[in-house]
C-alpha positions in Angstrom: -121.0 -56.4 155.4 -122.3 -59.9 154.8 -125.9 -61.0 154.9 -127.7 -64.3 154.9 -131.3 -65.2 154.7 -133.5 -68.2 153.7 -135.5 -67.8 150.5 -138.9 -69.5 149.8 -138.8 -72.7 147.7 -140.4 -72.8 144.3 -143.7 -74.6 144.7 -143.4 -75.9 141.1 -140.2 -77.8 141.8 -140.3 -81.2 143.4 -138.8 -81.5 146.9 -135.5 -83.1 145.8 -134.9 -80.2 143.3 -135.6 -77.4 145.9 -132.5 -76.0 147.5 -132.8 -74.5 150.9 -131.0 -71.5 149.4 -129.1 -69.1 151.6 -127.6 -65.9 150.0 -124.3 -64.6 151.4 -123.0 -61.3 150.1 -119.3 -61.4 149.1 -116.9 -59.2 151.1 -114.0 -57.3 149.7 -110.5 -58.3 150.8 -106.9 -57.4 149.9 -104.7 -59.8 148.0 -101.0 -59.0 147.7 -100.1 -55.4 147.0 -103.5 -53.7 147.3 -105.4 -55.9 144.8 -109.0 -56.0 145.9 -110.8 -59.3 145.5 -114.2 -60.6 146.7 -114.4 -63.4 149.3 -117.1 -66.0 149.4 -115.6 -68.4 151.9 -115.2 -68.4 154.9 -117.8 -66.0 156.3 -119.7 -65.9 159.6 -122.7 -67.6 157.9 -120.8 -70.4 156.1 -117.3 -71.6 157.0 -117.0 -74.5 154.5 -118.7 -76.4 151.7 -117.4 -80.0 152.1 -113.7 -79.6 152.4 -113.7 -76.4 150.4 -112.7 -73.9 153.1 -111.7 -70.8 151.2 -112.9 -69.1 148.0 -111.7 -65.8 146.5 -113.1 -64.4 143.3 -110.1 -62.6 141.7 -111.1 -60.1 139.1 -111.7 -59.6 136.4 -109.0 -57.1 137.2 -107.4 -54.7 134.6 -103.9 -53.6 135.5 -102.2 -50.4 134.7 -99.2 -50.6 132.3 -96.6 -50.7 135.1 -98.7 -52.6 137.6 -99.4 -56.3 138.1 -99.9 -58.9 140.8 -97.1 -60.0 143.0 -97.8 -62.1 146.1 -94.5 -62.6 148.0 -93.2 -65.7 149.8 -95.9 -66.9 152.2 -96.5 -70.3 153.9 -99.4 -72.8 154.0 -100.1 -75.9 156.2 -102.7 -78.7 156.2 -104.5 -77.6 153.0 -104.4 -77.7 149.2 -104.4 -74.4 147.2 -106.5 -74.8 144.1 -106.2 -72.1 141.4 -108.7 -72.1 138.5 -107.6 -69.7 135.8 -110.2 -68.0 133.6 -108.3 -65.1 131.9 -104.7 -64.0 132.1 -101.7 -66.0 133.3 -99.9 -66.5 136.6 -96.5 -67.8 137.5 -96.3 -70.1 140.5 -93.0 -70.8 142.3 -92.6 -72.8 145.5 -90.1 -74.1 148.0 -90.1 -77.5 146.3 -88.5 -75.9 143.3 -91.7 -75.9 141.2 -92.0 -73.2 138.6 -95.3 -73.3 136.6 -97.2 -70.9 134.4 -100.9 -71.4 134.6 -103.1 -70.4 131.6 -106.8 -70.1 131.1 -108.7 -73.4 131.4 -106.0 -74.9 133.7 -105.7 -75.8 137.4 -102.7 -75.5 139.7 -103.0 -77.7 142.8 -100.5 -77.3 145.7 -100.6 -79.7 148.6 -99.2 -77.9 151.7 -99.2 -80.8 154.2 -96.7 -80.1 157.0 -95.6 -76.9 155.3 -94.8 -75.2 152.0 -94.0 -71.7 150.8 -94.9 -70.1 147.4 -95.1 -66.9 145.4 -97.5 -65.8 142.6 -96.9 -63.3 139.9 -98.9 -62.0 136.9 -96.9 -61.7 133.7 -95.6 -58.3 132.5 -97.7 -56.8 129.7 -100.8 -58.8 130.5 -103.6 -56.3 131.4 -106.3 -58.7 132.7 -106.5 -61.3 135.4 -109.6 -63.4 136.3 -109.4 -66.5 138.5 -110.9 -68.4 141.4 -108.5 -69.1 144.3 -109.7 -71.9 146.6 -108.4 -73.9 149.5 -109.3 -77.5 150.4 -108.8 -78.6 154.0 -106.8 -81.8 154.3 -108.3 -84.7 156.4 -106.5 -85.7 159.6 -104.5 -88.5 157.9 -103.0 -86.0 155.4 -102.4 -82.8 157.5 -98.7 -83.7 158.0 -98.1 -85.3 154.6 -95.1 -84.3 152.4 -95.9 -81.2 150.4 -96.3 -81.5 146.6 -97.4 -79.6 143.5 -99.4 -80.6 140.5 -100.4 -78.8 137.3 -103.4 -79.9 135.3 -103.4 -78.4 131.7 -106.3 -80.6 130.6 -109.6 -81.2 132.3 -112.9 -82.9 131.2 -115.0 -80.6 129.2 -118.3 -81.0 127.4 -121.4 -79.2 126.2 -124.7 -79.6 127.9 -127.9 -77.7 126.8 -125.7 -75.0 125.2 -123.6 -74.6 128.4 -119.8 -75.3 128.3 -119.0 -77.5 131.3 -115.6 -78.1 132.9 -115.1 -80.7 135.6 -112.5 -79.3 138.0 -112.6 -81.8 140.8 -114.3 -85.0 141.7 -116.8 -87.0 139.7 -119.9 -86.0 137.7 -121.8 -88.8 136.0 -119.2 -90.9 134.1 -116.6 -88.2 134.1 -113.8 -88.0 136.6 -111.5 -85.0 137.1 -107.7 -85.8 137.3 -107.1 -83.4 140.2 -105.7 -85.3 143.2 -107.9 -84.5 146.2 -108.3 -86.4 149.5 -112.0 -86.1 150.4 -115.2 -86.6 148.3 -115.6 -83.3 146.4 -117.1 -81.7 143.3 -115.9 -78.6 141.5 -117.6 -77.5 138.2 -117.4 -74.5 136.0 -120.4 -73.7 133.7 -120.3 -70.9 131.1 -122.7 -69.9 128.4 -122.5 -67.1 125.8 -126.3 -67.3 125.3 -129.1 -67.7 127.8 -129.4 -71.4 128.6 -131.0 -73.8 131.1 -129.9 -77.2 132.3 -130.4 -79.8 135.0 -127.5 -81.3 136.9 -127.6 -84.6 138.7 -126.2 -84.2 142.3 -125.1 -86.4 145.1 -127.5 -86.1 148.0 -124.8 -86.9 150.5 -123.0 -83.7 149.5 -123.6 -80.1 150.5 -123.4 -77.5 147.7 -122.6 -73.9 147.1 -122.7 -71.8 143.9 -120.8 -68.6 142.9 -121.5 -66.7 139.7 -118.1 -65.6 138.3 -119.8 -63.4 135.6 -123.4 -62.4 135.0 -126.2 -64.1 136.9 -127.9 -67.5 137.3 -131.4 -68.5 138.3 -132.1 -71.3 140.7 -135.9 -71.8 140.5 -137.3 -68.3 140.9 -134.2 -67.0 142.6 -131.7 -64.9 140.7 -128.1 -65.0 142.1 -125.7 -62.2 141.0 -121.9 -62.2 140.9 -121.8 -60.3 144.2 -123.4 -63.2 146.0 -122.6 -66.8 147.1 -125.5 -69.2 147.3 -125.3 -72.0 149.8 -127.7 -74.8 148.7 -127.4 -77.2 151.6 -127.4 -81.0 151.5 -129.8 -83.7 150.2 -130.3 -82.4 146.6 -130.6 -85.0 143.9 -130.7 -82.5 141.0 -130.3 -78.8 140.4 -132.1 -76.8 137.8 -130.0 -73.8 136.6 -130.7 -71.0 134.2 -127.7 -69.0 133.1 -128.2 -65.5 131.6 -126.3 -64.6 128.4 -122.6 -64.2 129.1 -122.7 -65.9 132.5 -120.3 -68.2 134.2 -120.8 -70.0 137.5 -118.7 -72.1 139.8 -120.5 -75.0 141.5 -118.8 -76.6 144.6 -119.8 -79.6 146.6 -118.6 -82.2 149.1 -119.4 -84.4 152.0 -119.6 -82.3 155.2 -116.1 -82.1 156.6 -115.1 -83.5 160.0 -113.5 -82.6 162.3 -113.7 -78.8 162.8 -110.7 -76.9 161.6 -108.9 -73.7 162.7 -108.0 -71.2 160.0 -105.7 -68.2 160.6 -103.9 -66.2 158.0 -102.5 -68.8 155.5 -102.6 -71.7 158.0 -105.1 -74.5 158.5 -104.9 -76.8 161.5 -107.0 -79.3 163.5 -106.6 -77.1 166.6 -105.2 -73.8 167.7 -102.0 -75.4 168.9 -101.2 -76.6 165.3 -101.8 -73.1 163.8 -99.8 -71.4 166.6 -96.9 -73.7 166.1 -96.9 -73.2 162.3 -96.9 -69.4 162.8 -94.0 -69.6 165.4 -92.1 -71.8 162.9 -92.6 -69.3 160.1 -91.6 -66.3 162.2 -88.4 -68.1 163.5 -87.3 -69.2 160.0 -87.6 -72.9 160.8 -86.5 -75.3 158.0 -90.1 -76.5 158.0 -90.7 -73.6 155.6 -88.1 -73.5 152.8 -87.1 -70.7 150.5 -88.6 -69.9 147.0 -85.8 -69.8 144.5 -85.6 -66.5 142.6 -87.7 -64.6 145.1 -85.4 -61.8 146.4 -88.3 -59.8 148.1 -89.3 -59.9 151.7 -91.4 -62.8 153.0 -94.9 -61.9 154.1 -95.3 -61.2 157.8 -98.0 -63.1 159.7 -100.5 -61.0 161.7 -100.5 -61.5 165.4 -102.6 -64.5 166.6 -106.0 -63.5 167.9 -105.5 -65.7 171.0 -102.8 -66.4 173.5 -101.1 -69.7 172.8 -97.9 -71.3 174.1 -95.8 -73.1 171.5 -92.9 -75.4 171.5 -89.5 -73.9 170.9 -88.2 -74.1 167.3 
């Protein structure tokens, strides 16, 4: 069960540093073959942060000797999948012919556009997997773009007040992430072996959310644990953070996204008709969704739409 409530601001912080913080409890979900993950977005309380419309915290998971992660062929539309690898390795294959191993400290970015299919597999013999899996909604001009895949083995990294910072998406100060996104966004990973505090300059036009991936972080007097997602709202010019020893936190931001989107299963659309058509095309085997070379297993079946929707014939 999720929960959300407003917390009192710290009277010792100036207005521009006081987030109107909302706590949202993560909810458990199943990924692939029985692998339990924790979901931060979307929830009833918060559907998006900027164009970030989905956030799963995967692990850290320790597999048995004979087990591992296999996510069979499944489709996406009108979004980008964004994988940030912290521990372990995953093999990505898609219907474009891409085959890419992602290692810790790297990002895989797949742009679905009008439609793409992919699989994900952990490597045999690797016992631990820890990652963040995110989706980015594409703006109207890109929802039907040609699909593509990009791998980013190097990202901007620096030390700030004893905290290791990695810029995953967007711009922070003079640094620009190489990841190719289509709306104004920010993604940052901050990790510290020792207890440390820092202040981050923010864009007041953005809204922000924060997820501890390990340990806990303090925002003013509020302590956020790794089973919570903190929505910080819009209008902040800076953010004062205190990381406990051994903590890691993911900071997301972006301009509020327009227009509203519809999400169902692995599809995003600008209306129910787009999502229903994508599902009908997937179920009919339309050429819109190609095959993943080397994947001999069954394709994932889409759950029944929660609404009645006529679609065009394939």
